[in-house]
Structures are given as C-alpha cells and as structure tokens.
PLY file of the C-alpha trace (Angstrom):
ply
format ascii 1.0
element vertex 385
property float x
property float y
property float z
element edge 384
property int vertex1
property int vertex2
end_header
18.02 16.27 -11.77
17.39 12.31 -11.39
14.21 11.47 -10.50
14.03 8.13 -8.50
9.98 7.30 -7.16
9.64 4.84 -4.09
6.28 3.07 -3.31
5.93 2.84 0.30
3.77 3.16 3.03
5.82 4.24 6.10
3.88 2.87 8.83
5.60 4.04 10.55
8.50 5.79 9.13
11.80 4.07 10.61
15.78 4.05 10.00
15.31 1.70 7.32
13.25 4.09 5.63
15.84 6.78 6.15
18.54 4.22 5.30
16.93 3.46 1.83
16.92 7.49 0.93
20.90 7.19 1.67
21.22 4.32 -0.58
19.24 5.63 -3.27
21.43 8.77 -3.36
24.52 6.68 -3.12
23.96 5.49 -6.66
24.16 9.29 -8.07
25.66 12.71 -7.39
23.25 13.09 -4.14
22.39 16.88 -5.06
21.34 15.84 -8.19
18.90 13.33 -7.13
14.85 14.10 -6.43
12.91 11.14 -4.12
9.36 11.08 -5.29
7.54 8.77 -2.76
4.29 7.12 -3.47
3.06 6.39 -0.30
0.02 4.73 0.61
-3.08 6.76 2.77
-4.57 6.08 5.86
-5.21 2.19 4.73
-2.04 -0.08 4.10
-1.68 -3.05 2.38
-1.73 -5.54 5.64
-5.75 -4.69 5.62
-5.54 -2.29 8.65
-5.53 1.40 9.15
-2.15 3.21 9.60
-0.94 3.75 12.71
-0.19 7.42 12.33
-1.98 9.36 9.45
-0.70 10.30 5.76
-0.21 13.62 6.58
2.41 13.03 9.46
3.92 10.27 7.89
4.64 12.30 4.81
5.80 15.11 6.86
8.06 12.52 8.59
9.57 11.28 5.31
10.48 14.42 4.06
12.01 15.53 7.54
14.38 12.42 6.83
15.30 13.05 3.10
12.37 12.46 0.59
11.81 15.68 -1.85
8.20 14.85 -2.31
5.38 12.47 -1.04
2.25 11.96 -2.88
-0.43 9.67 -2.39
-1.43 6.00 -3.41
-4.87 6.56 -2.82
-7.34 3.84 -1.30
-8.52 0.80 -2.25
-4.93 0.32 -3.88
-3.13 1.15 -0.84
-4.86 -1.47 0.75
-4.81 -4.35 -1.95
-2.87 -7.10 -2.74
0.61 -7.22 -3.98
-0.10 -7.20 -7.28
-2.83 -4.56 -7.26
-0.55 -2.38 -4.81
2.39 -2.39 -7.14
0.66 -1.82 -10.50
-1.19 1.19 -9.16
1.95 2.90 -7.53
4.06 1.93 -10.86
1.06 3.35 -12.85
1.18 7.04 -10.76
5.14 7.10 -11.42
4.85 6.28 -14.95
1.85 9.07 -15.17
3.84 11.39 -13.64
6.15 11.97 -16.36
9.98 12.16 -16.14
10.71 9.71 -13.24
14.01 8.15 -14.29
14.60 5.23 -11.67
11.81 2.94 -9.69
13.70 2.19 -6.23
12.67 -0.94 -3.85
14.60 -3.13 -1.33
14.49 -6.84 -1.80
15.69 -9.43 0.52
17.30 -11.57 -2.08
19.05 -8.86 -3.83
19.28 -10.67 -6.69
18.46 -8.64 -9.90
18.58 -11.36 -12.41
16.32 -13.72 -10.39
13.54 -10.56 -9.73
13.91 -9.81 -13.15
13.53 -13.44 -14.32
10.49 -14.26 -12.30
8.61 -11.06 -13.33
8.82 -11.93 -16.98
7.56 -15.83 -16.17
4.42 -14.39 -13.94
3.33 -12.04 -17.14
3.77 -14.72 -19.64
0.55 -15.96 -20.85
1.03 -19.53 -20.49
2.07 -19.09 -16.80
-1.34 -17.15 -16.24
-3.32 -19.88 -18.23
-2.10 -22.66 -16.09
-2.59 -20.48 -12.87
-6.15 -19.74 -13.63
-7.01 -23.47 -14.68
-5.39 -24.73 -11.03
-7.72 -21.48 -9.29
-10.81 -23.08 -11.04
-9.88 -26.70 -9.93
-12.04 -27.62 -7.15
-9.20 -29.93 -5.70
-7.60 -26.33 -4.83
-10.31 -24.50 -3.32
-8.75 -24.86 0.51
-5.52 -23.04 -0.94
-4.66 -19.40 -0.97
-3.83 -17.62 -4.18
-0.50 -16.80 -3.08
0.22 -20.86 -2.01
-1.30 -22.02 -5.57
0.82 -19.45 -7.49
4.14 -20.69 -5.61
3.21 -24.12 -6.66
2.18 -23.49 -10.34
5.68 -21.66 -10.64
7.58 -24.29 -9.30
5.93 -27.15 -10.91
6.47 -25.04 -14.75
9.90 -23.49 -13.92
11.55 -25.81 -11.53
12.48 -22.87 -8.83
11.03 -21.10 -6.52
9.09 -18.04 -6.02
10.13 -16.11 -3.48
7.38 -15.83 -0.71
9.54 -12.92 1.31
7.26 -9.67 1.42
9.96 -7.42 -0.39
10.89 -9.80 -3.09
7.35 -10.25 -3.82
6.83 -6.74 -4.38
10.50 -6.29 -5.96
8.89 -8.92 -8.65
5.37 -7.11 -8.90
7.12 -3.70 -9.82
9.03 -5.04 -12.59
6.27 -6.99 -13.69
4.28 -3.57 -13.95
7.25 -1.65 -15.52
7.23 -4.40 -18.10
3.50 -4.65 -19.00
3.36 -0.72 -19.07
6.33 -0.97 -21.49
7.83 1.95 -18.97
11.00 3.31 -19.64
11.35 3.91 -15.99
14.45 1.54 -15.04
14.47 -0.57 -11.77
16.87 0.42 -8.94
17.62 -2.75 -6.62
18.55 -1.68 -3.24
19.61 -4.68 -0.38
16.77 -4.71 2.15
18.08 -5.54 5.71
16.31 -6.55 8.68
17.51 -4.47 11.02
14.79 -2.24 11.28
11.09 -3.50 11.20
7.62 -1.57 10.85
5.97 -4.20 12.81
8.56 -3.98 15.48
8.10 -0.41 15.49
4.71 -0.53 15.75
4.75 -3.18 18.51
7.08 -0.56 20.73
4.75 2.12 20.06
1.57 0.27 21.19
3.59 -0.92 24.46
4.69 2.82 25.29
8.21 1.18 25.21
10.29 4.47 24.05
13.39 3.36 25.36
13.22 0.24 22.80
11.61 2.54 19.96
14.85 4.92 20.15
16.80 2.63 18.21
14.37 2.24 15.26
12.93 5.83 14.77
15.24 8.71 13.20
16.68 11.45 15.38
14.87 14.10 14.08
11.83 12.58 14.10
11.52 10.74 17.53
10.04 13.55 19.60
7.47 13.87 16.79
6.43 10.03 16.21
5.89 10.14 20.07
3.66 12.92 20.26
1.84 11.93 16.79
-1.83 10.90 17.16
-2.27 7.13 16.89
-5.04 5.35 15.22
-6.39 1.93 15.96
-5.70 -0.97 13.72
-9.23 -1.69 12.48
-12.54 0.14 11.76
-14.84 0.46 14.73
-16.04 -3.27 16.09
-19.73 -2.14 16.66
-20.11 -0.24 13.13
-18.25 -3.80 11.14
-20.39 -6.16 13.33
-23.46 -4.39 12.35
-22.44 -4.00 8.82
-21.72 -7.63 8.11
-25.43 -8.55 10.32
-27.33 -6.70 7.90
-25.18 -7.98 4.74
-26.27 -10.17 2.07
-23.79 -12.81 1.10
-24.24 -12.56 -2.61
-24.10 -8.58 -2.55
-21.12 -8.68 -0.40
-19.34 -11.18 -2.56
-19.28 -8.42 -5.37
-16.28 -6.87 -3.58
-12.57 -7.56 -4.32
-11.13 -10.63 -2.59
-14.32 -11.68 -0.87
-15.57 -14.84 -2.05
-19.64 -15.93 -1.69
-18.01 -18.54 0.95
-16.24 -15.86 2.96
-18.96 -13.57 2.69
-21.22 -16.15 4.27
-18.62 -17.27 7.24
-18.23 -13.62 7.94
-21.79 -13.04 8.09
-22.65 -16.36 10.15
-20.08 -15.19 12.56
-21.59 -11.84 13.35
-25.32 -13.22 13.49
-23.60 -15.68 15.92
-23.69 -13.37 18.83
-20.55 -14.82 20.03
-18.24 -11.90 18.90
-18.41 -8.89 20.59
-15.17 -7.13 19.06
-14.16 -7.68 15.38
-10.36 -8.88 15.93
-11.94 -12.21 17.52
-14.56 -12.57 14.66
-11.82 -12.12 12.08
-9.59 -14.73 14.21
-12.57 -17.36 14.10
-12.97 -16.76 10.31
-9.41 -16.92 9.38
-8.15 -20.28 7.74
-4.88 -21.10 5.66
-6.73 -19.90 2.32
-8.55 -16.75 3.75
-5.71 -15.11 5.66
-6.06 -12.63 8.24
-4.68 -9.72 5.68
-7.08 -10.97 2.79
-9.73 -11.05 5.38
-9.50 -7.46 6.52
-8.75 -6.36 3.11
-12.01 -7.80 1.80
-14.42 -6.68 4.75
-12.72 -2.82 4.05
-13.60 -3.07 0.68
-17.05 -4.32 1.18
-17.60 -1.66 3.97
-16.44 1.15 1.53
-18.43 0.07 -1.54
-15.37 -0.85 -3.67
-15.85 -2.89 -6.98
-13.38 -5.18 -8.41
-14.05 -3.14 -11.42
-12.64 -0.09 -8.89
-9.49 -1.93 -8.44
-8.94 -2.87 -11.92
-9.04 1.13 -13.13
-5.63 2.95 -12.55
-5.81 5.75 -10.03
-6.64 8.82 -12.05
-5.09 11.02 -9.47
-2.86 11.72 -6.73
-2.94 14.06 -3.71
0.35 15.75 -2.79
1.09 15.65 0.99
4.33 17.05 1.56
7.62 18.38 0.10
11.08 20.08 0.47
11.51 23.44 -0.91
13.52 21.56 -3.84
10.47 19.15 -4.16
8.18 22.12 -4.75
10.14 23.06 -8.02
9.84 19.43 -9.44
6.51 19.87 -8.50
5.91 22.39 -11.14
7.46 20.22 -13.55
4.89 17.26 -12.76
2.56 19.94 -13.30
3.18 20.55 -16.94
4.22 16.76 -17.59
1.77 14.63 -15.32
-1.00 13.11 -17.43
-2.72 12.46 -13.55
-4.16 15.40 -12.01
-1.98 16.20 -8.89
-4.09 17.72 -5.97
-2.18 20.47 -4.33
-4.77 19.94 -1.05
-8.05 18.27 -0.20
-10.04 21.13 -1.86
-8.79 20.58 -5.19
-10.95 17.76 -5.88
-13.68 19.66 -7.01
-11.44 19.99 -10.32
-12.09 15.97 -10.50
-15.11 14.54 -12.91
-15.55 11.14 -14.14
-14.04 7.97 -13.08
-11.05 10.26 -10.83
-13.67 11.66 -8.99
-15.74 8.69 -8.22
-12.15 7.39 -7.15
-11.89 10.17 -4.71
-14.83 9.99 -3.10
-13.96 6.16 -2.21
-10.69 7.48 -0.59
-12.41 10.16 0.87
-14.79 7.84 2.63
-12.43 5.92 3.49
-10.38 8.76 5.35
-13.74 9.79 7.31
-14.35 6.50 8.52
-10.45 6.57 9.56
-11.27 9.95 11.59
-13.35 8.19 14.00
-10.46 5.69 15.22
-8.01 8.27 16.65
-7.16 11.70 17.42
-7.77 13.36 13.90
-6.58 17.20 13.48
-9.16 18.79 11.64
-6.66 21.13 9.70
-4.36 18.41 8.29
-4.69 18.27 4.39
-5.76 21.86 4.16
-2.25 22.27 2.29
0.54 19.91 1.72
3.74 20.31 4.48
6.93 21.87 2.92
10.11 21.68 4.99
11.84 24.70 4.91
0 1
1 2
2 3
3 4
4 5
5 6
6 7
7 8
8 9
9 10
10 11
11 12
12 13
13 14
14 15
15 16
16 17
17 18
18 19
19 20
20 21
21 22
22 23
23 24
24 25
25 26
26 27
27 28
28 29
29 30
30 31
31 32
32 33
33 34
34 35
35 36
36 37
37 38
38 39
39 40
40 41
41 42
42 43
43 44
44 45
45 46
46 47
47 48
48 49
49 50
50 51
51 52
52 53
53 54
54 55
55 56
56 57
57 58
58 59
59 60
60 61
61 62
62 63
63 64
64 65
65 66
66 67
67 68
68 69
69 70
70 71
71 72
72 73
73 74
74 75
75 76
76 77
77 78
78 79
79 80
80 81
81 82
82 83
83 84
84 85
85 86
86 87
87 88
88 89
89 90
90 91
91 92
92 93
93 94
94 95
95 96
96 97
97 98
98 99
99 100
100 101
101 102
102 103
103 104
104 105
105 106
106 107
107 108
108 109
109 110
110 111
111 112
112 113
113 114
114 115
115 116
116 117
117 118
118 119
119 120
120 121
121 122
122 123
123 124
124 125
125 126
126 127
127 128
128 129
129 130
130 131
131 132
132 133
133 134
134 135
135 136
136 137
137 138
138 139
139 140
140 141
141 142
142 143
143 144
144 145
145 146
146 147
147 148
148 149
149 150
150 151
151 152
152 153
153 154
154 155
155 156
156 157
157 158
158 159
159 160
160 161
161 162
162 163
163 164
164 165
165 166
166 167
167 168
168 169
169 170
170 171
171 172
172 173
173 174
174 175
175 176
176 177
177 178
178 179
179 180
180 181
181 182
182 183
183 184
184 185
185 186
186 187
187 188
188 189
189 190
190 191
191 192
192 193
193 194
194 195
195 196
196 197
197 198
198 199
199 200
200 201
201 202
202 203
203 204
204 205
205 206
206 207
207 208
208 209
209 210
210 211
211 212
212 213
213 214
214 215
215 216
216 217
217 218
218 219
219 220
220 221
221 222
222 223
223 224
224 225
225 226
226 227
227 228
228 229
229 230
230 231
231 232
232 233
233 234
234 235
235 236
236 237
237 238
238 239
239 240
240 241
241 242
242 243
243 244
244 245
245 246
246 247
247 248
248 249
249 250
250 251
251 252
252 253
253 254
254 255
255 256
256 257
257 258
258 259
259 260
260 261
261 262
262 263
263 264
264 265
265 266
266 267
267 268
268 269
269 270
270 271
271 272
272 273
273 274
274 275
275 276
276 277
277 278
278 279
279 280
280 281
281 282
282 283
283 284
284 285
285 286
286 287
287 288
288 289
289 290
290 291
291 292
292 293
293 294
294 295
295 296
296 297
297 298
298 299
299 300
300 301
301 302
302 303
303 304
304 305
305 306
306 307
307 308
308 309
309 310
310 311
311 312
312 313
313 314
314 315
315 316
316 317
317 318
318 319
319 320
320 321
321 322
322 323
323 324
324 325
325 326
326 327
327 328
328 329
329 330
330 331
331 332
332 333
333 334
334 335
335 336
336 337
337 338
338 339
339 340
340 341
341 342
342 343
343 344
344 345
345 346
346 347
347 348
348 349
349 350
350 351
351 352
352 353
353 354
354 355
355 356
356 357
357 358
358 359
359 360
360 361
361 362
362 363
363 364
364 365
365 366
366 367
367 368
368 369
369 370
370 371
371 372
372 373
373 374
374 375
375 376
376 377
377 378
378 379
379 380
380 381
381 382
382 383
383 384
C-alpha cells in the first residue's frame, strides 16, 4: 500500500480537492493508494476561523476519496507558510511509512520549486535576510516582500508569490531540512475551483453558483452543515486588547511591539465597535490583514514564539474510510507521536504534547461560541462504511 500525505485546510472542501485526490491516484494503481490528509483544525492559515468545523470537513473529505484525515493542530494550522508547512511535514514524517507528500502548485515546475527550496534554506540566504530584516530602512516592508527582494537580488530570479507555489517551496524545504525519505509528488494546480469563491457563495446563500464548486456527494451536507463566523467575537477581542499591555502582547508570534501598540490604541480610542473595522484601520503594507488576524489570535490564546518553534507532539484522528482504519492500525505501531482516536484520549498526553493540546483545546472552545457547534462532534472519528 502506497501512502500519500496531503497537508490541507479544505475550507470548505470543493471540487478542486476531489480532483487532487484523483490526480494522486492516477500516479499509481488506484486501489494501492492510501490518501492521508493532515488537515487544519478549526483555525486556518488566513488567521480566520474555519467556515465549517474540522469534524464535518474531515467527514466530507473521506466521503470524496480520502482514506484518513488527522489534525494539524492549532497554533500551527493558523500560522505563516513556513511554520504551517514544517508542522505538517513533521507530522507526516513522524507517522512512519508515508511514501509521498502530494501538493498542488500553480507553476508546476518541479526543478524551479526544488531549486528555490534549496536556496531559501541556504545559510547565506538566511544570513542576508536576517541582516535586511534588522535594517531600519526596511521597517515598512513585510517579511514576505523583503524575502522576495533578497532572493531576487542574490539569485537574479523571482521567488514565486503565488500561494500554492509558496507552500510547495516550503514543503520541499521542510522535507530537505528533516532529511526525510518522503518524496514530493507535484500536482498541477488549476484555478477552476476556489475556496474563497466557495465561501462567498455560501455566505451569500447562492446555492446555484455553489453547486458547480462542491462535489455532488457532499453538496447537501455542505448546505446543512453548521457555519461559523470568520473572526472571534468582537466584544471579547476588543476588551482583550483594551486591557492588554503592549510589551506582554508582543511576546506572541507575529506580534511586534509596534503592532501591539497600534491594536491597543485603536481598541481604546472608542471609534471601533467591531473587530473588522479595527483590523482594517490598523492594517498597512507591512501588517497585512492575515498577519494581524494570526497575531491577535496567538495573543488571545496565550501562544508564545517558543510554542510555534516546537514540532507538533500529537495529532487527532478525525475521520477514516474502512480501508483507512487498517492503515491507522499500522500507524499506531510506527508513529513517533501519539495519534488520539478521540478527544477523550488526550489524558494519555504529558509534558509538551499535553501543553500543546491545551492550547488547541482552548481555541476549539472559543470556536464553539462562533456558530452552531454540535456537542457530540469529536466523541469518535467519522468512519465511512
């Protein structure tokens, strides 16, 4: 059995994701492939809450061809590209027995992605990037912008800014740094289907337009699934900021002292009664919307920079097919990190993994206030018969 991992969000699951499964299976004898999805929990990389809970999204993925879905926990699920990719690859590596890591890319240029991955992990590049980040002349530039500038200056070619290429480069970099035996499997990314467009049609209640984006087998389930707001409750966040200290707040990932001060001052000004308006007012070219949302969430849940630097010490099994259950039994023997079969199994954790679970559980608890959370979700993994 060939085991192929996919690091994903499925926010929401759409036809492009189903097509990815099909393309993966086309590379092998389909019946000999086990697709293992390492999927973001209830908070995603854009710094927002997932539109549909992790339990429902994992169910939809298995209904559409995945064999196993396990969680990429918070805070890594809601982190910047490098941290997101390295955490996902770490889980894949620690499972033991994963043969390939599959991912889409817009360029679909294997040599370019591998070359970029080698260059951004080179000590010379990292040293020059650190020097430029410390230069006061660059304080108005975002990390991503400055990184691309340094890359182009050093190597005379562009570092892709397309989202799937960015992640592809980070995945290959992570595999290289871990000296992993997992092979990258490049899949062409098409723009026919979009998670952003899917979320838009769901929020507008435009079921006719949505129908062309969502697989037929989960269309009705997607419509009826409880939906969650994109941001944490306004009042909670505004009060949290108003009573925060900038120095303390700046201990959180992606939160500089300057950004912390801007957020606190905006919250205390009394001009903003909802979080969206406040974030729009604070955003700049350097402080993008996604970065601010991620930084605010990290601070809200007490995440420290050291927490993100650690690798995930556990994962939660969310769903599987009948065949996937057999592979899970193999992982139970080979995995170097605990695979929790249900939320109640977290009592088996200790030390750093136990602390990691507490942070993720805190985020899930807050998530439950932002939509119609079903209490019996997570009692046991969804199994497609």
